[in-house]
N, C-alpha and C positions, 0 to 999 in steps of 0.2 A: 447235625442237621444236613439233609441232602440238598445239594445245590441243584435247584430247578431251573436255573438260567440257561438260555441257549448259549452255547460256546462261541467264542469269537472265532470266525473262520480263519483257516490258515493263510489264505490269500485273499486280499482285497486292497482297494486303493482308497485312500482318504480323498476328501473333496479337493479339487484343484483350485477352484474359485468359489469358495463359500460365500453366500450372500445371506445376511441376516434379515429375517422377516418377522415383524412383530404381529402377533395374532389380532390384537385389538385394531390394527390398521387395516387388515384384510377383511376380518369378519368380526366387527365390533359387537355383534350379538351373541358371539360364541365365547364360552369360557371352558377351557380344558382344565378341569379340576377333578381329582381322583381321591377315592377313599383308600385306606390302607390295603384292603383286599384287592382293589383295582391295581394299585401300585405293584403289588406282588405279581399280578397277572402280566402287567407291562414288562416287568423284569424277565419274565419267562422268554419273551422274544418269539420268533418263528424261524424254524430251520427249513430251508428249501431242500427238498429231498428228490424232487423230480423236475423235469423240464417245464412242466405246467405251473410250477411254483415260481412266481416272478420275483418274490422278495425274500431276502434273508435279513432278519431284524435281530440285533443282539443288544444287550445292556452292558455297559462298561463305564466306570467312573462317573456315575450319575447321569450318563447320557444314553439315549436310544440311538442306535445307528441303523439306518435303513439303506440296505445295499440291493442293487439289482442282482439277482441271483446268477444270471448268465455271465455277466462281466465282472462282478465284484465291485463295481463302482459305487461309492457312497453318494447317495442322491439327497437324503435328508439326515439331519442330526438335531436332536433336541435334548436339552437338559431338563431333567425332572427336579423340581425344587420342592421342599416342604414349605407349605404356606405358614407365614409368621403368626397369624392370628388363630390357628387351629392345629393342634398337634397331630391329628389323624388325617390330615389332608395334604395332598400333593398337587402340583400344577405345572403345566407347560405354558409359558407366556410368549415364547418366541421359538423359532427354529431356523436352522440353516438349510439352504437349498443350494445344490450344485448350479453354478451359472456358466460353466465353461461350455461354449457352444459346440465344441467337438464331442461332448458327452451328452448334453441336453439340447433338444431343438426348441428354440423359442423361449420367451419369458412371459408366462402366464401364471402369475403368482396366485390368482384365485383358484386356478386349476391345481396348482401345487398344494395349496391348503386343502382343497377337497380330497385330493389323493391322500395326503398326510392324515387328515381327519378319518378317512375310511380305514387306513392301515391301523390306526390306533383303536377306533371303536369297533369296527367289524372284525378286523384282523386279530388284534391282540385281546380285546375285552370280550368279544363275542356278542356285542350289542348290534343288532341289525339296523344299520344306517344307510343301507344301500339305496333306499328310496329317495333319500336326500340328494344323493349323487345323480340319480336318474331324473329327478325333478329339475335339478339345477342345469343339467346338460341336455335335457330333452331327447330329441331324436338322435343326437350324436351319442349319448350314453346308451340309447337302445341299440345302436349299431354294435352288435356283439364283438366285432373285431377291434373297434376302438377300445371298449371296455376290457376285453380279454388281453389286449396288448399291455394295458396298464396293470391290471390285477391278477390275470390268469386264474387259476383255480380258486384263489382266495374269494373272489366275487361270485363265482359260480361253483359252489361246493356240490359234491355229488348228491 
């Protein structure tokens, strides 16, 4: 069987100060649960090919690693687990965020979650959830420079 997963990049840096965030505490109305088909898509990741691609996402040892493509710095990491009560379902219940102030500016965990959410649903699964981000961040999200700096071409495909 062909390996369809994005390869681990040759150069990247693991989180310096990982901080664990529990999704139920940040977004109690959201459950990140996935079917077998979605799990396969998640494992494929995203390979940054051009400067406009802001994220490199790869799967290794049951974890999704979210790297900024220019620096190779790991910003998010999440373990995908098989749900105990359903054999065809997977879930993410918590994730790590880089909290080193030399790498990340500020501590806005709601924004971290919304970025993480967009990267998973729109970036990896192809489910258009961009309106959620725009509604949540209003005028700030409509500022194309703010949104471009976070997502790049991922949010604004051709």
